[in-house]
C-alpha positions in Angstrom: 233.5 111.3 58.2 231.0 114.1 57.7 230.4 115.8 54.4 233.4 117.8 53.5 235.4 119.3 50.6 238.5 117.7 52.0 238.1 114.7 49.6 237.9 117.0 46.6 240.9 119.0 47.7 243.0 115.8 48.0 241.9 114.7 44.6 243.1 117.9 43.0 246.4 117.7 44.8 247.1 114.0 44.1 246.0 113.4 40.5 242.8 111.3 41.0 240.8 109.2 38.7 237.0 109.3 38.7 234.0 107.3 37.9 231.1 109.0 36.0 227.9 109.6 37.9 225.5 106.6 37.9 221.7 106.7 37.6 221.4 107.9 41.2 223.6 110.9 40.5 226.4 109.6 42.6 230.1 109.5 41.5 233.3 108.3 43.1 236.7 109.8 42.9 239.8 107.7 43.7 243.1 109.0 44.9 246.2 106.9 44.3 248.6 106.2 47.2 250.2 109.3 48.5 253.7 109.2 50.1 255.1 112.0 52.1 258.3 111.7 54.3 257.5 108.3 55.8 253.7 108.6 55.6 251.6 106.5 53.3 247.9 107.3 52.7 246.1 104.7 50.6 242.7 103.6 49.5 241.2 107.1 49.7 238.1 107.8 47.8 235.5 110.5 47.9 231.8 110.0 46.9 229.8 113.0 45.8 226.2 113.6 44.7 225.4 115.5 41.5 222.2 117.4 41.5 220.5 120.8 41.2 222.1 122.0 44.4 225.8 122.1 45.4 227.6 118.8 45.2 228.2 117.1 48.5 231.3 115.1 49.3 232.0 112.4 51.8 235.3 110.8 52.4 234.8 107.2 53.3 238.2 105.6 53.8 241.6 106.9 54.7 244.4 104.6 55.9 247.5 105.8 57.6 250.0 102.9 57.4 252.4 104.4 59.8 252.0 106.8 62.8 255.5 107.6 63.8 258.0 108.7 61.2 261.1 109.9 63.1 261.3 112.8 60.7 260.7 115.2 63.6 263.4 113.9 65.9 265.6 116.9 65.2 263.0 119.4 66.1 261.6 120.1 62.6 258.3 119.3 60.9 257.0 119.2 57.4 254.4 121.6 56.1 251.7 120.7 53.5 253.9 121.9 50.6 256.9 119.7 51.8 259.0 122.5 53.2 260.5 122.0 56.7 260.2 124.4 59.7 261.3 124.3 63.3 258.5 123.1 65.5 258.5 126.4 67.4 257.9 128.4 64.2 255.0 130.8 64.3 253.2 128.9 61.6 253.5 125.6 63.4 252.4 127.2 66.7 249.4 128.7 64.9 248.0 125.4 63.5 249.0 123.6 66.7 246.8 126.1 68.6 243.9 125.4 66.2 244.3 121.7 66.9 244.2 122.3 70.6 241.0 124.4 70.2 239.5 121.6 68.2 240.3 119.1 70.9 238.7 121.3 73.6 235.6 121.7 71.5 235.4 117.9 71.2 235.6 117.6 75.0 232.9 120.2 75.4 230.6 118.4 73.0 230.6 115.3 75.3 228.5 117.4 77.6 226.1 118.9 75.0 222.6 117.5 75.0 221.1 119.9 72.5 221.2 118.0 69.1 221.4 121.2 67.0 224.4 122.5 69.1 226.0 119.1 69.0 225.9 118.9 65.2 227.0 122.6 64.9 230.1 121.9 67.0 230.8 118.8 64.8 230.6 121.0 61.8 233.0 123.5 63.3 235.5 120.7 64.2 235.6 119.7 60.6 236.1 123.3 59.5 239.0 123.6 61.9 240.8 120.9 60.0 240.3 123.1 57.0 241.8 126.0 59.0 244.8 123.8 59.8 245.2 122.7 56.2 245.1 126.3 55.1 247.8 127.3 57.7 250.1 124.4 56.8 250.2 125.5 53.1 252.1 128.8 53.0 251.1 131.2 50.2 254.1 131.3 48.0 254.5 134.2 45.4 253.8 132.9 42.0 252.8 129.4 43.2 249.5 127.9 42.2 247.0 128.5 45.0 246.2 125.2 46.9 242.6 124.2 46.6 241.8 124.0 50.3 241.5 127.5 51.8 239.1 128.9 54.3 236.5 131.0 52.4 234.5 134.1 53.2 231.4 131.9 53.0 232.6 129.9 56.0 233.0 133.1 57.9 229.6 134.3 57.0 228.1 130.9 58.1 229.6 131.5 61.6 228.2 135.0 61.7 224.7 133.6 60.8 225.0 131.1 63.6 225.9 133.8 66.1 222.9 135.9 65.1 220.6 133.0 65.3 221.5 131.8 68.8 222.1 135.3 70.2 218.6 136.3 69.2 217.2 133.9 71.9 219.4 135.0 74.8 218.6 137.1 77.8 220.2 140.6 77.3 223.6 141.0 78.9 223.6 143.3 81.9 227.1 142.3 83.1 230.0 140.2 82.1 229.6 136.5 82.8 231.9 134.2 84.6 232.8 130.9 83.0 230.5 128.3 84.5 226.9 127.3 84.9 226.3 124.0 83.2 229.1 121.6 82.4 228.6 122.1 78.7 228.8 125.9 79.2 231.9 125.8 81.3 233.7 123.6 78.7 232.6 126.0 75.9 234.0 128.9 77.8 237.2 127.0 78.1 237.1 126.3 74.3 236.5 130.0 73.8 239.6 131.1 75.7 241.7 128.5 73.8 240.3 129.8 70.5 241.2 133.3 71.6 244.8 132.2 72.1 244.8 130.5 68.8 243.6 133.8 67.2 246.5 135.6 68.8 248.9 133.1 67.3 247.3 133.4 63.9 247.4 137.2 64.2 251.2 137.0 64.9 251.7 134.9 61.8 249.5 137.3 59.8 251.8 140.2 60.8 254.9 138.3 59.7 253.9 136.3 56.5 251.3 136.3 53.7 248.2 134.6 55.0 244.6 134.0 53.9 242.8 136.8 55.8 239.7 134.6 56.0 241.5 132.4 58.5 241.9 135.2 61.0 238.3 136.3 60.5 237.1 132.7 61.0 238.9 132.1 64.2 237.7 135.5 65.6 234.1 134.7 64.8 234.4 131.2 66.2 235.4 132.5 69.7 232.3 134.8 69.6 230.1 131.9 68.6 231.5 129.8 71.5 230.6 132.6 73.9 227.1 132.8 72.6 226.6 129.0 72.7 227.9 128.8 76.3 225.2 131.3 77.2 222.6 129.5 75.2 223.3 126.2 77.0 222.9 128.1 80.3 219.2 128.1 79.8 219.5 130.8 77.2 221.4 133.1 79.6 219.1 132.6 82.6 221.6 130.5 84.4 224.7 132.6 83.6 227.0 133.3 86.5 227.2 137.1 86.6 230.3 139.1 87.4 229.7 141.4 90.4 232.4 144.1 90.3 234.2 144.6 93.7 232.0 142.0 95.4 234.8 140.8 97.8 236.7 144.0 98.5 
């Protein structure tokens, strides 16, 4: 798996043991077996590098011993805090839509030939699991805040990527139609799925306490996917332009 704070978050939640950094500055944190309503996650450890800069984390192994649990056969599912909700609940719908957006981004990335954009989308896919982890842990009054929440820094990172790629594009003189190259068409599809996910998150935000950075992140993500779709259409030169009233 790519570098992620997911390993550290699991360690904080599960009561981990750790090994002190060795001469290379590397350390390892071990998480004991975790059991949750028919699931068993075992042999999970996170390696991280200690240095002058921010520590980096890499989760190397995670074993799911069982895929089906039968705990959802009555139409309910478990959240990250162990509570149970109907599968049609707004919260479940919201993180399900995020999962769908992640899947469509993965499909789009099969058609991406630009290595920077490819790695960027991989980065985003990992962050979307952070979004899902955030959404599946409700903010309970008086409860200790879970360690894995989307941050303002992650939102700012998306904004920086938008500014970077948008600076190289042809100026927009019309709305563009989804299309052009295969990668661009799939990114436009990912953009629309992400917009729908944003609407689902916004509905949840209106009903329950929610980390506002999640809503900001999903909003900026759809903007970035639009910019990347244009970037992969020869920086906007191959965009398919909307011509109002063309076939009247």
